C-alpha positions, 0 to 999 in steps of 0.5 A, a space after each residue: 125885117 128878115 122877111 124883107 131881106 129874104 124877099 129882096 134876095 129872092 127877087 134878085 135871084 129870080 131876076 138874074 137866074 130866071 131869064 138865064 134858065 128860060 133861055 137855056 131851056 128854049 135853046 135846048 128845045 125844052 123838055 115838056 117836064 122841064 117846061 112844066 116845072 119851070 112854069 110851076 117854079 115861076 108861079 111859086 115865085 110870084 106867090 112868094 113875091 105877093 106874100 112878101 109884099 103883103 108882109 112888108 105892108 103889114 109890117 109898115 102898118 104895125 110900125 105906124 101903129 106903134 109910133 102912134 102909141 109911143 106918141 100917145 104915151 109920151 103925151 100922157 107922160 108930159 101931161 102927168 109931169 106938167 100936172 105934178 109941177 103945177 101941184 108942187 107950186 101950190 
């Protein structure tokens, strides 16, 4: 859950700060070093976004698996309880 919130925060920040930063750099006749660092930052942000999406998908898959296991455990418990009730009547 923390990863998802962190990702949302990063994406929001990047969507607001990135374009403003790029406009500022373009307006000042961008220093090559600054432009290089901006490119590296954008690349790292893209990598982080991809990793975040991967973590979100992995978390979703794990949650689905846990739901299946809980459903199975509930069915087994119901069968055991039903079996005990049938055994009590005899």
